[in-house]
C-alpha positions, 0 to 999 in steps of 0.5 A: 587815709589809704586804709579808709574805704571810699565811703569813709573818705568821702564822708570824712571830707564832707564832714570836715568841710562843713565843720569849717563852714559853720562859723561862716554866718557868724563872721559875716555878721561880725564884718562891717564891709558891704556885700559886694566888697565881701563877695570880692574878698571871698573870691580873691583871698581863697583864689590866691591862697589855694593857687599858691598851695596848688603851685607849691604842691603841683608846680607848673603841673597845676596848669596841665591838670586844669587843661586836662580836666576838659569839659568837666573842668569847664562845667565845674568852673561855670557852676562853682562861680555861678552858685557863689554869685547867685547865692549872694544876689538871691539873699539880696532879692528875697527873704534869707529863709526862702534862699536857705530852703531852696538850697536845702533842695540841693541833695534832692536835686543831686540825687535826681541828676545822679540817677539820670546822668550817672545811673547812680540811683540813691538807696532807700536810706538816702531818699528817706534822709533827703526827705526828712532833712528837707522837711526839717529845713522847711519847718525851721524857716516856715515862720520866716518864709514869705512870698518874696521877690520871685527873682530872688527865689529863682536865684536861690533855686539856681544856687541849689541846682548849681550845687547839685550839678557841680557835685554830680560833675565831680562824681562823673570825673572821679579820676580828674582833679577839679580843684584847679577849676574851682580856683579859676571859679573863685577868680571869676567870682572876684572879677564879677564882684569888682563891677559892683564894689563901692569900697575895698576898705577894711576897718581894724576888726575886718582886717582880721575877720575877713581874711580868717573867714575867707581862708577858714570858711571858704578856701579850705571847705571848697577844696574838700568839697571838690574832692569829696564827691569823688568818693561818695554820691553827690546827694550824700555830700550835699546832705552833710551841708544841711548840718550848717542849718543848725551848727551855724546859728549855734556859733552866733548864739555862743558869740553874739548871744543871739538865741536861735528859735525853738524851731531851729533847735528842734528842726536842727536836732532832727537834721543832725540825728538823721544825718548821723544815722544815715552816715552810720548805716552807710559806713557800716555797710562799707 
């Protein structure tokens, strides 16, 4: 990876993270555990697995890295744990489409915050890509958008804002390792979920599905996502995550045979093409 430019490193990390995340919605559909039980396992399993990995790599330096991350670490712990919780509570309190459209605003919010706090003004190509991908997300979910519960919609917007603040925080602390902060964030998510869990029981299928989902779709991506903004602007990292809008439903289609809508296919193709062209132009320039 040392021969790659920062643009290549960041784009590659963000892309791999998204590929790992894409089967997430499929695993959630296949699992039979209640919502808060799922949130608990999605907090505690990544916490344990990544903590073990970090302790093997860094040994007791893990705690030193955590402490020296300073206020950047505290902000990232806060945004990381809050977004994990607000996403679930938002979906419980409004239409899923409303939540997903709100989250599609994350690249735009990242670009605005990056401009204000880091003086990192996105170029014209990035603004165009943000506009096209957000419009495509609205197009995909337009038929499902409803005047939902205001509380749920606000939490969806808070999730997008949290993702943006988190990515900009990492970007502003390029020389600091914030993965230990994300590990602590996952522990907070698990502890919060404990307040609402009705049952921890996993049936036979869930004993395979839940740990696989928590490691493949949660633990690995959150490490990569915490590293990627050190190399490329926060807005560009969050742009990649809109790829899940189309690739996620494709997994559901292939395994559960639940065909995505025509709008999902059309809007998703626009998102894929836009991000591919944007990434190609950025990599070419780098």
